[in-house]
PDB file with one MODEL, atoms N, CA, C and O in Angstrom:
MODEL        1
ATOM      1  N   MET A   1       0.653  -2.102 -17.231  1.00  0.00           N
ATOM      2  CA  MET A   1       0.360  -2.889 -16.019  1.00  0.00           C
ATOM      3  C   MET A   1       0.092  -1.969 -14.879  1.00  0.00           C
ATOM      4  O   MET A   1       0.655  -0.876 -14.819  1.00  0.00           O
ATOM      5  N   GLY A   2      -0.727  -2.364 -13.998  1.00  0.00           N
ATOM      6  CA  GLY A   2      -1.138  -1.642 -12.760  1.00  0.00           C
ATOM      7  C   GLY A   2      -0.153  -1.741 -11.692  1.00  0.00           C
ATOM      8  O   GLY A   2       1.050  -1.773 -11.950  1.00  0.00           O
ATOM      9  N   GLY A   3      -0.606  -1.792 -10.509  1.00  0.00           N
ATOM     10  CA  GLY A   3       0.324  -1.905  -9.313  1.00  0.00           C
ATOM     11  C   GLY A   3      -0.225  -2.858  -8.264  1.00  0.00           C
ATOM     12  O   GLY A   3      -1.250  -3.522  -8.421  1.00  0.00           O
ATOM     13  N   TYR A   4       0.516  -2.868  -7.220  1.00  0.00           N
ATOM     14  CA  TYR A   4       0.213  -3.771  -6.083  1.00  0.00           C
ATOM     15  C   TYR A   4       0.271  -2.923  -4.815  1.00  0.00           C
ATOM     16  O   TYR A   4       0.998  -1.931  -4.760  1.00  0.00           O
ATOM     17  N   ILE A   5      -0.495  -3.315  -3.799  1.00  0.00           N
ATOM     18  CA  ILE A   5      -0.498  -2.629  -2.531  1.00  0.00           C
ATOM     19  C   ILE A   5       0.686  -3.175  -1.704  1.00  0.00           C
ATOM     20  O   ILE A   5       0.926  -4.379  -1.619  1.00  0.00           O
ATOM     21  N   ALA A   6       1.393  -2.233  -1.115  1.00  0.00           N
ATOM     22  CA  ALA A   6       2.558  -2.528  -0.322  1.00  0.00           C
ATOM     23  C   ALA A   6       2.155  -2.163   1.109  1.00  0.00           C
ATOM     24  O   ALA A   6       1.383  -1.233   1.348  1.00  0.00           O
ATOM     25  N   VAL A   7       2.724  -2.956   2.077  1.00  0.00           N
ATOM     26  CA  VAL A   7       2.631  -2.567   3.572  1.00  0.00           C
ATOM     27  C   VAL A   7       3.949  -1.921   3.824  1.00  0.00           C
ATOM     28  O   VAL A   7       5.013  -2.520   3.662  1.00  0.00           O
ATOM     29  N   VAL A   8       3.855  -0.646   4.237  1.00  0.00           N
ATOM     30  CA  VAL A   8       5.085   0.143   4.492  1.00  0.00           C
ATOM     31  C   VAL A   8       5.151   0.471   6.022  1.00  0.00           C
ATOM     32  O   VAL A   8       4.183   0.877   6.666  1.00  0.00           O
ATOM     33  N   ASP A   9       6.399   0.249   6.531  1.00  0.00           N
ATOM     34  CA  ASP A   9       6.541   0.591   7.920  1.00  0.00           C
ATOM     35  C   ASP A   9       7.972   1.213   8.027  1.00  0.00           C
ATOM     36  O   ASP A   9       8.684   1.366   7.035  1.00  0.00           O
ATOM     37  N   GLY A  10       8.341   1.555   9.272  1.00  0.00           N
ATOM     38  CA  GLY A  10       9.596   2.210   9.549  1.00  0.00           C
ATOM     39  C   GLY A  10       9.459   3.708   9.658  1.00  0.00           C
ATOM     40  O   GLY A  10       8.360   4.242   9.810  1.00  0.00           O
ATOM     41  N   GLY A  11      10.571   4.367   9.580  1.00  0.00           N
ATOM     42  CA  GLY A  11      10.644   5.803   9.704  1.00  0.00           C
ATOM     43  C   GLY A  11      11.830   6.372   8.989  1.00  0.00           C
ATOM     44  O   GLY A  11      12.594   5.624   8.380  1.00  0.00           O
ATOM     45  N   PRO A  12      12.007   7.623   9.037  1.00  0.00           N
ATOM     46  CA  PRO A  12      13.135   8.348   8.314  1.00  0.00           C
ATOM     47  C   PRO A  12      14.416   7.529   8.617  1.00  0.00           C
ATOM     48  O   PRO A  12      14.750   7.199   9.754  1.00  0.00           O
ATOM     49  N   GLY A  13      15.120   7.225   7.449  1.00  0.00           N
ATOM     50  CA  GLY A  13      16.427   6.497   7.576  1.00  0.00           C
ATOM     51  C   GLY A  13      16.235   5.028   7.470  1.00  0.00           C
ATOM     52  O   GLY A  13      17.226   4.331   7.252  1.00  0.00           O
ATOM     53  N   SER A  14      15.088   4.497   7.599  1.00  0.00           N
ATOM     54  CA  SER A  14      14.911   3.044   7.584  1.00  0.00           C
ATOM     55  C   SER A  14      13.419   2.696   7.328  1.00  0.00           C
ATOM     56  O   SER A  14      12.669   2.489   8.282  1.00  0.00           O
ATOM     57  N   TYR A  15      12.994   2.633   6.069  1.00  0.00           N
ATOM     58  CA  TYR A  15      11.669   2.236   5.660  1.00  0.00           C
ATOM     59  C   TYR A  15      11.706   0.847   5.023  1.00  0.00           C
ATOM     60  O   TYR A  15      12.686   0.482   4.373  1.00  0.00           O
ATOM     61  N   GLY A  16      10.650   0.089   5.210  1.00  0.00           N
ATOM     62  CA  GLY A  16      10.602  -1.246   4.660  1.00  0.00           C
ATOM     63  C   GLY A  16       9.291  -1.462   4.055  1.00  0.00           C
ATOM     64  O   GLY A  16       8.327  -0.806   4.450  1.00  0.00           O
ATOM     65  N   SER A  17       9.173  -2.389   3.064  1.00  0.00           N
ATOM     66  CA  SER A  17       7.866  -2.761   2.510  1.00  0.00           C
ATOM     67  C   SER A  17       7.787  -4.210   2.070  1.00  0.00           C
ATOM     68  O   SER A  17       8.789  -4.830   1.713  1.00  0.00           O
ATOM     69  N   TRP A  18       6.640  -4.702   2.104  1.00  0.00           N
ATOM     70  CA  TRP A  18       6.318  -6.055   1.610  1.00  0.00           C
ATOM     71  C   TRP A  18       5.080  -6.075   0.889  1.00  0.00           C
ATOM     72  O   TRP A  18       4.244  -5.202   1.125  1.00  0.00           O
ATOM     73  N   PHE A  19       4.858  -6.983   0.024  1.00  0.00           N
ATOM     74  CA  PHE A  19       3.608  -7.074  -0.860  1.00  0.00           C
ATOM     75  C   PHE A  19       2.865  -8.387  -0.511  1.00  0.00           C
ATOM     76  O   PHE A  19       3.317  -9.500  -0.779  1.00  0.00           O
ATOM     77  N   PRO A  20       1.681  -8.157   0.112  1.00  0.00           N
ATOM     78  CA  PRO A  20       0.919  -9.452   0.481  1.00  0.00           C
ATOM     79  C   PRO A  20       0.570 -10.283  -0.756  1.00  0.00           C
ATOM     80  O   PRO A  20       0.406 -11.497  -0.642  1.00  0.00           O
ATOM     81  N   ASP A  21       0.455  -9.674  -1.910  1.00  0.00           N
ATOM     82  CA  ASP A  21       0.067 -10.435  -3.109  1.00  0.00           C
ATOM     83  C   ASP A  21       1.291 -11.066  -3.797  1.00  0.00           C
ATOM     84  O   ASP A  21       1.146 -11.894  -4.697  1.00  0.00           O
ATOM     85  N   LEU A  22       2.459 -10.677  -3.376  1.00  0.00           N
ATOM     86  CA  LEU A  22       3.710 -11.195  -3.987  1.00  0.00           C
ATOM     87  C   LEU A  22       4.629 -11.808  -2.945  1.00  0.00           C
ATOM     88  O   LEU A  22       5.565 -11.127  -2.526  1.00  0.00           O
ATOM     89  N   PRO A  23       4.437 -13.027  -2.499  1.00  0.00           N
ATOM     90  CA  PRO A  23       5.117 -13.664  -1.441  1.00  0.00           C
ATOM     91  C   PRO A  23       6.598 -13.532  -1.581  1.00  0.00           C
ATOM     92  O   PRO A  23       7.123 -13.943  -2.615  1.00  0.00           O
ATOM     93  N   GLY A  24       7.325 -12.992  -0.627  1.00  0.00           N
ATOM     94  CA  GLY A  24       8.752 -12.961  -0.609  1.00  0.00           C
ATOM     95  C   GLY A  24       9.261 -11.596  -1.221  1.00  0.00           C
ATOM     96  O   GLY A  24      10.453 -11.294  -1.153  1.00  0.00           O
ATOM     97  N   CYS A  25       8.360 -10.812  -1.797  1.00  0.00           N
ATOM     98  CA  CYS A  25       8.860  -9.610  -2.455  1.00  0.00           C
ATOM     99  C   CYS A  25       8.831  -8.471  -1.442  1.00  0.00           C
ATOM    100  O   CYS A  25       7.790  -8.044  -0.944  1.00  0.00           O
ATOM    101  N   THR A  26      10.096  -7.997  -1.166  1.00  0.00           N
ATOM    102  CA  THR A  26      10.242  -6.912  -0.130  1.00  0.00           C
ATOM    103  C   THR A  26      11.192  -5.876  -0.657  1.00  0.00           C
ATOM    104  O   THR A  26      11.898  -6.115  -1.637  1.00  0.00           O
ATOM    105  N   ALA A  27      11.220  -4.742  -0.030  1.00  0.00           N
ATOM    106  CA  ALA A  27      12.155  -3.651  -0.493  1.00  0.00           C
ATOM    107  C   ALA A  27      12.436  -2.758   0.833  1.00  0.00           C
ATOM    108  O   ALA A  27      11.708  -2.740   1.826  1.00  0.00           O
ATOM    109  N   MET A  28      13.488  -2.111   0.678  1.00  0.00           N
ATOM    110  CA  MET A  28      13.904  -1.183   1.836  1.00  0.00           C
ATOM    111  C   MET A  28      14.408   0.142   1.195  1.00  0.00           C
ATOM    112  O   MET A  28      14.775   0.195   0.022  1.00  0.00           O
ATOM    113  N   GLY A  29      14.404   1.180   2.014  1.00  0.00           N
ATOM    114  CA  GLY A  29      15.005   2.402   1.527  1.00  0.00           C
ATOM    115  C   GLY A  29      15.190   3.384   2.706  1.00  0.00           C
ATOM    116  O   GLY A  29      14.479   3.286   3.705  1.00  0.00           O
ATOM    117  N   GLN A  30      16.108   4.292   2.592  1.00  0.00           N
ATOM    118  CA  GLN A  30      16.318   5.316   3.642  1.00  0.00           C
ATOM    119  C   GLN A  30      15.311   6.405   3.614  1.00  0.00           C
ATOM    120  O   GLN A  30      15.081   7.069   4.625  1.00  0.00           O
ATOM    121  N   THR A  31      14.700   6.610   2.476  1.00  0.00           N
ATOM    122  CA  THR A  31      13.599   7.626   2.357  1.00  0.00           C
ATOM    123  C   THR A  31      12.416   6.965   1.626  1.00  0.00           C
ATOM    124  O   THR A  31      12.566   5.929   0.978  1.00  0.00           O
ATOM    125  N   ILE A  32      11.272   7.578   1.746  1.00  0.00           N
ATOM    126  CA  ILE A  32      10.100   7.056   1.120  1.00  0.00           C
ATOM    127  C   ILE A  32      10.314   6.973  -0.447  1.00  0.00           C
ATOM    128  O   ILE A  32       9.897   6.021  -1.107  1.00  0.00           O
ATOM    129  N   GLU A  33      10.968   7.999  -0.965  1.00  0.00           N
ATOM    130  CA  GLU A  33      11.250   8.044  -2.401  1.00  0.00           C
ATOM    131  C   GLU A  33      12.191   6.880  -2.870  1.00  0.00           C
ATOM    132  O   GLU A  33      11.990   6.259  -3.914  1.00  0.00           O
ATOM    133  N   THR A  34      13.172   6.651  -2.067  1.00  0.00           N
ATOM    134  CA  THR A  34      14.106   5.470  -2.367  1.00  0.00           C
ATOM    135  C   THR A  34      13.405   4.210  -2.206  1.00  0.00           C
ATOM    136  O   THR A  34      13.597   3.274  -2.982  1.00  0.00           O
ATOM    137  N   LEU A  35      12.502   4.143  -1.109  1.00  0.00           N
ATOM    138  CA  LEU A  35      11.731   2.898  -1.009  1.00  0.00           C
ATOM    139  C   LEU A  35      10.815   2.609  -2.170  1.00  0.00           C
ATOM    140  O   LEU A  35      10.641   1.456  -2.566  1.00  0.00           O
ATOM    141  N   ALA A  36      10.244   3.629  -2.703  1.00  0.00           N
ATOM    142  CA  ALA A  36       9.328   3.438  -3.818  1.00  0.00           C
ATOM    143  C   ALA A  36      10.112   2.926  -5.098  1.00  0.00           C
ATOM    144  O   ALA A  36       9.680   2.024  -5.816  1.00  0.00           O
ATOM    145  N   VAL A  37      11.239   3.556  -5.299  1.00  0.00           N
ATOM    146  CA  VAL A  37      12.058   3.069  -6.456  1.00  0.00           C
ATOM    147  C   VAL A  37      12.476   1.575  -6.241  1.00  0.00           C
ATOM    148  O   VAL A  37      12.346   0.728  -7.125  1.00  0.00           O
ATOM    149  N   ASN A  38      12.959   1.332  -5.066  1.00  0.00           N
ATOM    150  CA  ASN A  38      13.417  -0.004  -4.771  1.00  0.00           C
ATOM    151  C   ASN A  38      12.260  -1.008  -4.784  1.00  0.00           C
ATOM    152  O   ASN A  38      12.429  -2.171  -5.147  1.00  0.00           O
ATOM    153  N   ALA A  39      11.070  -0.523  -4.374  1.00  0.00           N
ATOM    154  CA  ALA A  39       9.883  -1.506  -4.436  1.00  0.00           C
ATOM    155  C   ALA A  39       9.505  -1.854  -5.796  1.00  0.00           C
ATOM    156  O   ALA A  39       9.226  -3.012  -6.106  1.00  0.00           O
ATOM    157  N   ARG A  40       9.486  -0.789  -6.696  1.00  0.00           N
ATOM    158  CA  ARG A  40       9.242  -1.041  -8.161  1.00  0.00           C
ATOM    159  C   ARG A  40      10.192  -2.061  -8.750  1.00  0.00           C
ATOM    160  O   ARG A  40       9.784  -2.988  -9.450  1.00  0.00           O
ATOM    161  N   GLU A  41      11.481  -1.871  -8.450  1.00  0.00           N
ATOM    162  CA  GLU A  41      12.491  -2.733  -8.988  1.00  0.00           C
ATOM    163  C   GLU A  41      12.284  -4.158  -8.403  1.00  0.00           C
ATOM    164  O   GLU A  41      12.403  -5.119  -9.163  1.00  0.00           O
ATOM    165  N   ALA A  42      11.990  -4.339  -7.135  1.00  0.00           N
ATOM    166  CA  ALA A  42      11.694  -5.627  -6.506  1.00  0.00           C
ATOM    167  C   ALA A  42      10.576  -6.276  -7.153  1.00  0.00           C
ATOM    168  O   ALA A  42      10.648  -7.479  -7.403  1.00  0.00           O
ATOM    169  N   MET A  43       9.469  -5.549  -7.473  1.00  0.00           N
ATOM    170  CA  MET A  43       8.306  -6.138  -8.050  1.00  0.00           C
ATOM    171  C   MET A  43       8.630  -6.626  -9.490  1.00  0.00           C
ATOM    172  O   MET A  43       8.207  -7.704  -9.908  1.00  0.00           O
ATOM    173  N   ARG A  44       9.389  -5.798 -10.219  1.00  0.00           N
ATOM    174  CA  ARG A  44       9.766  -6.259 -11.650  1.00  0.00           C
ATOM    175  C   ARG A  44      10.539  -7.502 -11.585  1.00  0.00           C
ATOM    176  O   ARG A  44      10.255  -8.463 -12.300  1.00  0.00           O
ATOM    177  N   ASP A  45      11.572  -7.511 -10.692  1.00  0.00           N
ATOM    178  CA  ASP A  45      12.409  -8.753 -10.539  1.00  0.00           C
ATOM    179  C   ASP A  45      11.539  -9.941 -10.150  1.00  0.00           C
ATOM    180  O   ASP A  45      11.647 -11.004 -10.761  1.00  0.00           O
ATOM    181  N   TRP A  46      10.691  -9.787  -9.160  1.00  0.00           N
ATOM    182  CA  TRP A  46       9.814 -10.853  -8.710  1.00  0.00           C
ATOM    183  C   TRP A  46       8.933 -11.369  -9.850  1.00  0.00           C
ATOM    184  O   TRP A  46       8.810 -12.579 -10.044  1.00  0.00           O
ATOM    185  N   ALA A  47       8.326 -10.457 -10.596  1.00  0.00           N
ATOM    186  CA  ALA A  47       7.498 -10.843 -11.739  1.00  0.00           C
ATOM    187  C   ALA A  47       8.278 -11.534 -12.847  1.00  0.00           C
ATOM    188  O   ALA A  47       7.776 -12.451 -13.498  1.00  0.00           O
ATOM    189  N   SER A  48       9.544 -11.071 -13.058  1.00  0.00           N
ATOM    190  CA  SER A  48      10.292 -11.660 -14.144  1.00  0.00           C
ATOM    191  C   SER A  48      10.667 -13.073 -13.713  1.00  0.00           C
ATOM    192  O   SER A  48      10.596 -13.971 -14.552  1.00  0.00           O
ATOM    193  N   VAL A  49      11.037 -13.323 -12.540  1.00  0.00           N
ATOM    194  CA  VAL A  49      11.408 -14.713 -12.103  1.00  0.00           C
ATOM    195  C   VAL A  49      10.157 -15.618 -12.216  1.00  0.00           C
ATOM    196  O   VAL A  49      10.228 -16.752 -12.690  1.00  0.00           O
ATOM    197  N   LEU A  50       9.047 -15.084 -11.775  1.00  0.00           N
ATOM    198  CA  LEU A  50       7.822 -15.864 -11.826  1.00  0.00           C
ATOM    199  C   LEU A  50       7.443 -16.264 -13.209  1.00  0.00           C
ATOM    200  O   LEU A  50       7.185 -17.439 -13.471  1.00  0.00           O
ATOM    201  N   THR A  51       7.398 -15.258 -14.157  1.00  0.00           N
ATOM    202  CA  THR A  51       7.045 -15.605 -15.486  1.00  0.00           C
ATOM    203  C   THR A  51       8.119 -16.477 -16.232  1.00  0.00           C
ATOM    204  O   THR A  51       7.763 -17.308 -17.068  1.00  0.00           O
ATOM    205  N   GLU A  52       9.369 -16.284 -15.933  1.00  0.00           N
ATOM    206  CA  GLU A  52      10.384 -17.199 -16.469  1.00  0.00           C
ATOM    207  C   GLU A  52      10.115 -18.665 -16.083  1.00  0.00           C
ATOM    208  O   GLU A  52      10.421 -19.595 -16.829  1.00  0.00           O
ATOM    209  N   GLN A  53       9.524 -18.829 -14.872  1.00  0.00           N
ATOM    210  CA  GLN A  53       9.272 -20.234 -14.388  1.00  0.00           C
ATOM    211  C   GLN A  53       7.899 -20.707 -14.769  1.00  0.00           C
ATOM    212  O   GLN A  53       7.446 -21.749 -14.297  1.00  0.00           O
ATOM    213  N   GLY A  54       7.208 -19.937 -15.642  1.00  0.00           N
ATOM    214  CA  GLY A  54       5.894 -20.332 -16.251  1.00  0.00           C
ATOM    215  C   GLY A  54       4.750 -19.933 -15.327  1.00  0.00           C
ATOM    216  O   GLY A  54       3.633 -20.412 -15.523  1.00  0.00           O
ATOM    217  N   GLY A  55       4.963 -19.116 -14.371  1.00  0.00           N
ATOM    218  CA  GLY A  55       3.890 -18.642 -13.567  1.00  0.00           C
ATOM    219  C   GLY A  55       3.151 -17.449 -14.098  1.00  0.00           C
ATOM    220  O   GLY A  55       3.570 -16.813 -15.066  1.00  0.00           O
ATOM    221  N   VAL A  56       2.044 -17.150 -13.454  1.00  0.00           N
ATOM    222  CA  VAL A  56       1.195 -15.997 -13.881  1.00  0.00           C
ATOM    223  C   VAL A  56       1.046 -15.054 -12.751  1.00  0.00           C
ATOM    224  O   VAL A  56       0.767 -15.478 -11.629  1.00  0.00           O
ATOM    225  N   LEU A  57       1.215 -13.824 -12.987  1.00  0.00           N
ATOM    226  CA  LEU A  57       1.117 -12.780 -11.960  1.00  0.00           C
ATOM    227  C   LEU A  57      -0.307 -12.860 -11.304  1.00  0.00           C
ATOM    228  O   LEU A  57      -1.320 -13.002 -11.988  1.00  0.00           O
ATOM    229  N   PRO A  58      -0.324 -12.761  -9.971  1.00  0.00           N
ATOM    230  CA  PRO A  58      -1.556 -12.808  -9.315  1.00  0.00           C
ATOM    231  C   PRO A  58      -2.389 -11.440  -9.573  1.00  0.00           C
ATOM    232  O   PRO A  58      -1.823 -10.385  -9.860  1.00  0.00           O
ATOM    233  N   ARG A  59      -3.627 -11.555  -9.455  1.00  0.00           N
ATOM    234  CA  ARG A  59      -4.458 -10.379  -9.614  1.00  0.00           C
ATOM    235  C   ARG A  59      -4.272  -9.536  -8.284  1.00  0.00           C
ATOM    236  O   ARG A  59      -4.339 -10.077  -7.181  1.00  0.00           O
ATOM    237  N   PRO A  60      -4.044  -8.229  -8.443  1.00  0.00           N
ATOM    238  CA  PRO A  60      -3.848  -7.362  -7.212  1.00  0.00           C
ATOM    239  C   PRO A  60      -5.131  -7.401  -6.302  1.00  0.00           C
ATOM    240  O   PRO A  60      -6.262  -7.380  -6.788  1.00  0.00           O
ATOM    241  N   SER A  61      -4.900  -7.457  -5.043  1.00  0.00           N
ATOM    242  CA  SER A  61      -6.014  -7.436  -4.120  1.00  0.00           C
ATOM    243  C   SER A  61      -6.414  -5.957  -3.916  1.00  0.00           C
ATOM    244  O   SER A  61      -5.611  -5.046  -4.119  1.00  0.00           O
ATOM    245  N   SER A  62      -7.677  -5.753  -3.508  1.00  0.00           N
ATOM    246  CA  SER A  62      -8.049  -4.440  -3.133  1.00  0.00           C
ATOM    247  C   SER A  62      -7.561  -4.118  -1.766  1.00  0.00           C
ATOM    248  O   SER A  62      -7.262  -5.037  -1.003  1.00  0.00           O
ATOM    249  N   PRO A  63      -7.456  -2.800  -1.384  1.00  0.00           N
ATOM    250  CA  PRO A  63      -7.055  -2.437  -0.021  1.00  0.00           C
ATOM    251  C   PRO A  63      -8.081  -3.052   0.965  1.00  0.00           C
ATOM    252  O   PRO A  63      -7.697  -3.487   2.050  1.00  0.00           O
ATOM    253  N   GLU A  64      -9.399  -3.090   0.590  1.00  0.00           N
ATOM    254  CA  GLU A  64     -10.406  -3.644   1.529  1.00  0.00           C
ATOM    255  C   GLU A  64     -10.138  -5.139   1.757  1.00  0.00           C
ATOM    256  O   GLU A  64     -10.235  -5.631   2.881  1.00  0.00           O
ATOM    257  N   GLY A  65      -9.794  -5.862   0.658  1.00  0.00           N
ATOM    258  CA  GLY A  65      -9.489  -7.236   0.725  1.00  0.00           C
ATOM    259  C   GLY A  65      -8.305  -7.553   1.583  1.00  0.00           C
ATOM    260  O   GLY A  65      -8.295  -8.523   2.340  1.00  0.00           O
ATOM    261  N   LEU A  66      -7.252  -6.669   1.443  1.00  0.00           N
ATOM    262  CA  LEU A  66      -6.098  -6.831   2.213  1.00  0.00           C
ATOM    263  C   LEU A  66      -6.238  -6.652   3.694  1.00  0.00           C
ATOM    264  O   LEU A  66      -5.515  -7.231   4.506  1.00  0.00           O
ATOM    265  N   ARG A  67      -7.216  -5.811   4.011  1.00  0.00           N
ATOM    266  CA  ARG A  67      -7.528  -5.495   5.484  1.00  0.00           C
ATOM    267  C   ARG A  67      -8.171  -6.719   6.179  1.00  0.00           C
ATOM    268  O   ARG A  67      -8.396  -6.740   7.389  1.00  0.00           O
ATOM    269  N   GLN A  68      -8.451  -7.732   5.337  1.00  0.00           N
ATOM    270  CA  GLN A  68      -8.962  -9.004   5.908  1.00  0.00           C
ATOM    271  C   GLN A  68      -7.764 -10.005   6.153  1.00  0.00           C
ATOM    272  O   GLN A  68      -7.962 -11.038   6.793  1.00  0.00           O
ATOM    273  N   ASN A  69      -6.592  -9.714   5.670  1.00  0.00           N
ATOM    274  CA  ASN A  69      -5.344 -10.530   5.900  1.00  0.00           C
ATOM    275  C   ASN A  69      -4.841 -10.319   7.277  1.00  0.00           C
ATOM    276  O   ASN A  69      -4.589  -9.172   7.646  1.00  0.00           O
ATOM    277  N   VAL A  70      -4.673 -11.338   8.072  1.00  0.00           N
ATOM    278  CA  VAL A  70      -4.226 -11.213   9.409  1.00  0.00           C
ATOM    279  C   VAL A  70      -2.930 -10.553   9.484  1.00  0.00           C
ATOM    280  O   VAL A  70      -2.772  -9.676  10.333  1.00  0.00           O
ATOM    281  N   ASP A  71      -1.925 -10.893   8.643  1.00  0.00           N
ATOM    282  CA  ASP A  71      -0.645 -10.236   8.667  1.00  0.00           C
ATOM    283  C   ASP A  71      -0.710  -8.760   8.430  1.00  0.00           C
ATOM    284  O   ASP A  71       0.013  -7.974   9.042  1.00  0.00           O
ATOM    285  N   VAL A  72      -1.602  -8.392   7.517  1.00  0.00           N
ATOM    286  CA  VAL A  72      -1.717  -7.006   7.118  1.00  0.00           C
ATOM    287  C   VAL A  72      -2.383  -6.242   8.351  1.00  0.00           C
ATOM    288  O   VAL A  72      -1.954  -5.150   8.723  1.00  0.00           O
ATOM    289  N   VAL A  73      -3.352  -6.823   8.900  1.00  0.00           N
ATOM    290  CA  VAL A  73      -4.016  -6.271  10.078  1.00  0.00           C
ATOM    291  C   VAL A  73      -3.091  -6.023  11.217  1.00  0.00           C
ATOM    292  O   VAL A  73      -3.137  -4.971  11.855  1.00  0.00           O
ATOM    293  N   GLU A  74      -2.237  -6.998  11.483  1.00  0.00           N
ATOM    294  CA  GLU A  74      -1.186  -6.834  12.589  1.00  0.00           C
ATOM    295  C   GLU A  74      -0.198  -5.710  12.295  1.00  0.00           C
ATOM    296  O   GLU A  74       0.171  -4.947  13.187  1.00  0.00           O
ATOM    297  N   ALA A  75       0.239  -5.613  10.998  1.00  0.00           N
ATOM    298  CA  ALA A  75       1.127  -4.593  10.616  1.00  0.00           C
ATOM    299  C   ALA A  75       0.527  -3.248  10.702  1.00  0.00           C
ATOM    300  O   ALA A  75       1.196  -2.295  11.100  1.00  0.00           O
ATOM    301  N   LEU A  76      -0.725  -3.127  10.341  1.00  0.00           N
ATOM    302  CA  LEU A  76      -1.443  -1.779  10.475  1.00  0.00           C
ATOM    303  C   LEU A  76      -1.611  -1.435  11.920  1.00  0.00           C
ATOM    304  O   LEU A  76      -1.472  -0.267  12.284  1.00  0.00           O
ATOM    305  N   GLN A  77      -1.898  -2.374  12.751  1.00  0.00           N
ATOM    306  CA  GLN A  77      -2.044  -2.085  14.247  1.00  0.00           C
ATOM    307  C   GLN A  77      -0.711  -1.668  14.796  1.00  0.00           C
ATOM    308  O   GLN A  77      -0.672  -0.939  15.788  1.00  0.00           O
ATOM    309  N   ALA A  78       0.396  -2.093  14.204  1.00  0.00           N
ATOM    310  CA  ALA A  78       1.727  -1.731  14.738  1.00  0.00           C
ATOM    311  C   ALA A  78       2.245  -0.414  14.169  1.00  0.00           C
ATOM    312  O   ALA A  78       3.336   0.031  14.526  1.00  0.00           O
ATOM    313  N   GLY A  79       1.407   0.259  13.218  1.00  0.00           N
ATOM    314  CA  GLY A  79       1.780   1.577  12.671  1.00  0.00           C
ATOM    315  C   GLY A  79       2.117   1.540  11.212  1.00  0.00           C
ATOM    316  O   GLY A  79       2.505   2.579  10.678  1.00  0.00           O
ATOM    317  N   ALA A  80       2.005   0.465  10.538  1.00  0.00           N
ATOM    318  CA  ALA A  80       2.292   0.460   9.134  1.00  0.00           C
ATOM    319  C   ALA A  80       1.172   1.034   8.354  1.00  0.00           C
ATOM    320  O   ALA A  80       0.093   1.217   8.919  1.00  0.00           O
ATOM    321  N   HIS A  81       1.334   1.335   7.101  1.00  0.00           N
ATOM    322  CA  HIS A  81       0.269   1.839   6.289  1.00  0.00           C
ATOM    323  C   HIS A  81       0.281   1.165   4.922  1.00  0.00           C
ATOM    324  O   HIS A  81       1.264   0.496   4.603  1.00  0.00           O
ATOM    325  N   LEU A  82      -0.698   1.295   4.142  1.00  0.00           N
ATOM    326  CA  LEU A  82      -0.845   0.718   2.816  1.00  0.00           C
ATOM    327  C   LEU A  82      -0.614   1.740   1.732  1.00  0.00           C
ATOM    328  O   LEU A  82      -1.107   2.861   1.859  1.00  0.00           O
ATOM    329  N   THR A  83       0.122   1.418   0.650  1.00  0.00           N
ATOM    330  CA  THR A  83       0.358   2.272  -0.381  1.00  0.00           C
ATOM    331  C   THR A  83       0.395   1.500  -1.723  1.00  0.00           C
ATOM    332  O   THR A  83       0.955   0.404  -1.748  1.00  0.00           O
ATOM    333  N   GLU A  84      -0.143   1.985  -2.779  1.00  0.00           N
ATOM    334  CA  GLU A  84      -0.008   1.304  -4.070  1.00  0.00           C
ATOM    335  C   GLU A  84       1.235   1.700  -4.791  1.00  0.00           C
ATOM    336  O   GLU A  84       1.527   2.882  -4.971  1.00  0.00           O
ATOM    337  N   ILE A  85       1.959   0.707  -5.198  1.00  0.00           N
ATOM    338  CA  ILE A  85       3.162   0.931  -5.945  1.00  0.00           C
ATOM    339  C   ILE A  85       2.909   0.438  -7.387  1.00  0.00           C
ATOM    340  O   ILE A  85       2.559  -0.722  -7.608  1.00  0.00           O
ATOM    341  N   ALA A  86       3.095   1.351  -8.358  1.00  0.00           N
ATOM    342  CA  ALA A  86       2.885   0.945  -9.738  1.00  0.00           C
ATOM    343  C   ALA A  86       4.054   0.146 -10.258  1.00  0.00           C
ATOM    344  O   ALA A  86       5.223   0.406  -9.972  1.00  0.00           O
ATOM    345  N   MET A  87       3.673  -0.832 -11.031  1.00  0.00           N
ATOM    346  CA  MET A  87       4.767  -1.665 -11.666  1.00  0.00           C
ATOM    347  C   MET A  87       4.940  -1.211 -13.074  1.00  0.00           C
ATOM    348  O   MET A  87       4.336  -1.745 -14.004  1.00  0.00           O
ATOM    349  N   VAL A  88       5.863  -0.112 -13.238  1.00  0.00           N
ATOM    350  CA  VAL A  88       6.118   0.476 -14.507  1.00  0.00           C
ATOM    351  C   VAL A  88       7.587   0.293 -14.793  1.00  0.00           C
ATOM    352  O   VAL A  88       8.068   0.718 -15.843  1.00  0.00           O
TER     353      VAL A  88
ENDMDL
END
């Protein structure tokens, strides 16, 4: 399985992320490395609940497509950045 683009904000000691393609899927971490581990776990948990309920994982959006999302644009303007998190 591939990955999804996360919107990452914050700074040392307090990073956060959310996934525009996975509503309600968020993660936090004190370091970028911890955030990445927590984000992978959050995605797996989110996907597990979705599939258990009979849902189908959404197709990941491209970074260009996400830059058309008003919430993503606002986050980027406030200093956030986009990064792909692999769902492994």
